[in-house]
C-alpha positions in Angstrom: 128.8 82.6 131.7 129.1 86.2 131.2 126.1 88.1 131.7 127.0 90.5 128.6 127.6 87.6 126.1 124.0 85.8 127.3 122.6 89.4 126.5 124.0 89.6 123.0 123.1 86.1 122.0 119.2 86.8 122.9 119.5 89.7 121.1 121.0 88.0 117.7 118.6 85.0 118.0 115.7 87.4 118.0 116.7 88.4 114.8 115.8 85.0 113.5 112.4 84.3 115.3 110.0 81.8 113.9 107.8 84.0 111.5 104.7 83.0 113.3 105.7 84.8 116.5 104.4 88.1 116.7 107.0 90.7 116.3 107.4 94.4 116.3 105.6 96.2 113.5 108.9 97.7 111.5 110.5 94.3 111.5 108.2 93.0 109.1 108.6 95.7 106.5 112.5 95.6 106.5 112.9 91.8 105.8 109.9 90.8 104.1 111.7 88.5 102.2 112.8 86.5 105.1 109.3 86.5 106.8 107.9 83.9 104.9 106.4 85.3 101.5 108.3 86.2 98.2 106.9 86.2 94.7 108.8 84.4 92.1 109.7 86.5 88.6 109.3 84.7 85.5 109.0 85.6 81.7 109.8 89.4 82.3 108.1 90.4 85.6 105.0 88.0 85.2 104.7 86.5 88.2 103.9 83.1 88.4 104.4 81.4 92.1 104.7 82.6 95.2 107.5 80.9 97.8 106.1 80.3 101.3 108.2 79.5 104.5 107.9 76.1 106.4 110.0 75.7 108.7 113.4 76.2 107.5 112.6 76.0 103.8 110.7 77.9 101.3 108.0 76.1 99.4 107.1 76.8 95.9 103.6 77.3 95.1 102.4 78.2 91.9 99.3 80.7 91.8 97.1 77.8 89.3 97.1 75.7 92.9 95.3 78.4 94.8 92.1 78.5 95.3 91.4 80.9 97.7 92.7 82.8 100.2 90.9 82.8 103.8 91.4 85.5 106.6 91.3 84.4 109.9 91.9 87.4 112.2 95.9 88.0 112.0 96.5 84.8 110.2 95.4 83.5 106.8 94.8 80.1 105.4 95.7 79.4 101.9 93.5 76.7 100.4 95.3 74.7 97.9 94.5 71.8 95.3 93.8 68.6 97.0 92.3 69.6 100.2 96.2 71.0 101.3 95.8 74.0 103.7 98.5 76.3 105.0 98.1 78.5 107.9 100.1 82.1 107.7 100.7 84.5 110.2 100.0 87.3 107.7 97.4 89.3 107.5 95.2 89.4 104.1 96.2 92.9 103.0 99.7 91.7 103.6 99.2 89.0 100.9 97.2 90.7 98.3 100.4 92.6 97.0 102.1 89.6 96.4 99.5 87.5 94.5 98.9 88.0 90.7 96.5 91.4 90.5 94.5 89.7 86.9 94.3 86.3 88.7 92.6 87.0 92.0 89.9 89.0 93.2 88.9 90.2 96.5 85.0 88.9 97.3 84.3 89.6 100.6 86.7 91.0 103.8 87.4 87.8 104.5 88.0 86.0 101.4 90.4 86.4 97.9 89.9 83.8 95.5 91.3 82.7 92.1 88.9 83.5 89.2 89.9 80.7 87.1 88.7 78.1 90.4 85.6 79.3 90.2 83.2 76.6 89.1 79.6 78.5 89.7 77.9 81.0 91.6 74.6 80.9 93.4 73.1 84.5 94.1 75.8 86.1 96.6 78.0 82.3 96.8 80.9 81.5 94.8 81.2 77.8 94.2 85.0 76.3 94.0 84.8 72.7 94.3 83.2 71.9 97.6 83.6 75.3 99.4 81.3 78.1 99.7 82.7 81.7 99.8 80.5 84.3 100.2 80.4 87.6 98.0 79.7 90.7 100.0 77.0 93.5 98.8 80.6 95.9 98.6 82.2 93.9 95.9 79.3 92.4 94.0 79.3 94.5 91.4 83.4 94.1 91.0 83.0 90.0 91.0 79.9 90.5 88.4 81.9 92.5 86.0 84.7 89.5 85.7 82.1 86.9 84.4 81.4 86.5 80.6 77.7 86.0 81.6 75.7 84.7 78.3 72.0 83.9 79.7 69.9 81.8 80.9 69.7 77.8 79.8 66.8 75.9 79.5 
């Protein structure tokens, strides 16, 4: 086999690398649609879902089914209804712009929650189903502004 052909093949194959591999920094910006996240537009620009790449296909995830997103270093875990989790090779900062700004709220440096899925809060902890999510001091005032609080019940 000709050495030049092999080199050319290797260079072209690297452009289609799996999204979980770490690739040079500028690559993701140029091909953000192919990297694994794509927001779906419906109703005159109002985003209702996101497409997440799983192996060869893009899976449509409605924002309503996302409970919260948890940062795991340079990865994120998207927690969905029914106990399903999806681990993505994106940071929380890369995922945040793709989420619907009114429905999701940053509550900690490691967590973004779906406001509509919050069941209760106790002190500095949010309850979403069986999950307990901490609220940092930095984000507490913003989180409290989002709640419609009546007062104490007896």
